[in-house]
C-alpha positions as CSV (number, residue, x, y, z in Angstrom):
1,X,-15.3,-60.1,-17.7
2,X,-13.8,-60.1,-21.1
3,X,-10.8,-58.0,-22.1
4,X,-13.2,-55.8,-24.4
5,X,-15.5,-54.9,-21.1
6,X,-12.0,-53.9,-19.2
7,X,-10.8,-52.0,-22.2
8,X,-14.2,-49.7,-22.4
9,X,-13.8,-49.5,-18.5
10,X,-10.1,-47.8,-18.9
11,X,-11.0,-45.9,-21.7
12,X,-14.2,-44.6,-19.7
13,X,-12.4,-44.1,-16.0
14,X,-9.3,-42.0,-18.7
15,X,-12.1,-39.7,-19.9
16,X,-13.1,-39.6,-16.3
17,X,-9.9,-38.7,-14.8
18,X,-8.7,-36.3,-17.9
19,X,-11.9,-34.4,-17.0
20,X,-11.0,-34.2,-13.3
21,X,-8.0,-32.6,-14.4
22,X,-9.8,-30.1,-16.8
23,X,-11.8,-29.0,-13.9
24,X,-8.7,-28.5,-11.4
25,X,-7.0,-26.4,-14.3
26,X,-10.1,-24.5,-14.8
27,X,-10.3,-23.8,-11.3
28,X,-7.0,-23.2,-10.8
29,X,-7.0,-20.4,-13.7
30,X,-10.2,-19.0,-12.1
31,X,-8.5,-18.7,-8.7
32,X,-5.7,-17.0,-10.3
33,X,-7.7,-15.0,-12.0
34,X,-9.6,-14.0,-8.8
35,X,-6.5,-13.4,-7.2
36,X,-5.6,-10.9,-9.9
37,X,-8.7,-8.9,-9.2
38,X,-7.6,-9.0,-5.4
39,X,-4.6,-7.2,-6.5
40,X,-5.7,-4.7,-8.7
41,X,-8.7,-3.5,-5.8
42,X,-5.9,-3.6,-3.3
43,X,-3.4,-1.7,-5.3
44,X,-5.8,0.8,-5.9
45,X,-6.4,1.5,-2.6
46,X,-2.8,2.0,-1.7
47,X,-2.6,4.5,-4.4
48,X,-5.4,6.1,-3.1
49,X,-3.9,6.6,0.3
50,X,-0.5,7.3,-1.8
51,X,-2.5,10.3,-3.0
52,X,-4.4,11.2,-0.3
53,X,-0.9,11.3,1.7
54,X,0.9,13.3,-1.1
55,X,-2.0,16.0,-1.1
56,X,-1.7,16.2,2.8
57,X,1.8,17.3,2.3
58,X,1.3,19.7,-0.6
59,X,-1.5,20.8,0.9
60,X,0.1,21.7,4.5
61,X,3.1,23.1,3.0
62,X,1.0,25.6,1.0
63,X,-1.2,26.6,3.5
64,X,1.5,26.7,6.4
65,X,4.1,29.0,4.5
66,X,1.9,32.2,5.0
67,X,0.7,31.3,8.3
68,X,4.6,30.7,9.4
69,X,6.1,33.5,7.9
70,X,3.3,36.0,9.9
71,X,4.0,33.9,12.9
72,X,8.0,34.5,13.0
73,X,7.6,38.2,12.0
74,X,5.4,38.6,14.8
75,X,7.9,36.7,16.9
76,X,10.9,38.4,15.4
77,X,9.1,42.2,16.8
78,X,8.2,40.6,20.1
79,X,11.7,39.4,20.8
80,X,13.1,42.7,19.7
81,X,10.8,44.8,21.6
82,X,11.8,42.3,24.7
83,X,15.3,43.9,24.0
84,X,16.6,40.9,22.1
85,X,19.0,41.9,19.4
86,X,17.9,42.0,15.7
87,X,20.0,38.9,14.9
88,X,19.3,36.5,17.7
89,X,15.7,37.5,17.5
90,X,15.6,36.2,13.6
91,X,17.6,33.6,14.5
92,X,15.4,32.2,17.0
93,X,12.3,32.6,14.4
94,X,14.3,30.6,12.1
95,X,14.3,27.9,14.5
96,X,10.8,27.7,15.2
97,X,10.0,27.6,11.8
98,X,12.9,24.8,11.6
99,X,10.8,22.4,14.3
100,X,7.5,23.1,12.5
101,X,8.8,21.8,9.1
102,X,10.3,18.9,10.2
103,X,7.2,17.7,12.1
104,X,5.0,18.7,8.9
105,X,8.0,16.3,7.1
106,X,8.2,13.8,9.6
107,X,4.2,13.1,9.3
108,X,4.0,13.0,6.2
109,X,7.3,10.4,5.4
110,X,5.3,8.0,8.0
111,X,2.4,8.1,6.0
112,X,4.3,7.1,3.3
113,X,6.3,4.4,5.0
114,X,6.3,1.1,2.5
115,X,5.2,-1.4,5.4
116,X,1.5,0.7,5.2
117,X,1.4,0.3,1.2
118,X,2.3,-3.2,1.1
119,X,-1.0,-5.3,-0.6
120,X,-0.8,-7.5,2.9
121,X,-4.1,-9.1,2.1
122,X,-3.4,-10.0,-1.9
123,X,-0.1,-11.7,-0.3
124,X,-1.9,-13.4,2.3
125,X,-3.9,-14.9,-0.2
126,X,-1.7,-16.1,-2.5
127,X,0.3,-18.1,0.4
128,X,-2.8,-19.5,0.6
129,X,-3.7,-20.2,-2.9
130,X,0.1,-21.7,-3.4
131,X,-1.1,-24.0,-0.6
132,X,-4.1,-25.1,-2.3
133,X,-2.8,-25.9,-5.8
134,X,0.2,-28.1,-3.9
135,X,-2.3,-29.5,-2.1
136,X,-4.3,-30.5,-5.3
137,X,-1.6,-31.5,-7.3
138,X,-0.4,-34.6,-4.5
């Protein structure tokens, strides 16, 4: 073997290595783009859930108001007819209304909990990708 052959072989090996590094970088870039696409899709799903929860809160608040007002008037009227004082009957109706509204708000807030809106799948996949890239670098 000659020095010329060794130099040509070295150049060939260098070309092969640079090609492999270029391929690895292209794969990392593609992986990153796939993760960005996954994050977009998952966040869109979470935004849709958020919109649905807010719609339920607004719809519940709007539709329940006339019903509760009529029910509270009926309750107050029944209590007054049963011999309660007007003030005590209306106070009791107000307490019932507060309990109902508190329940509605508690359900709405539970649906808006940040843990349910976290893009868990994207975070899990990014952790796997980070480990994969670390393994490629070693």
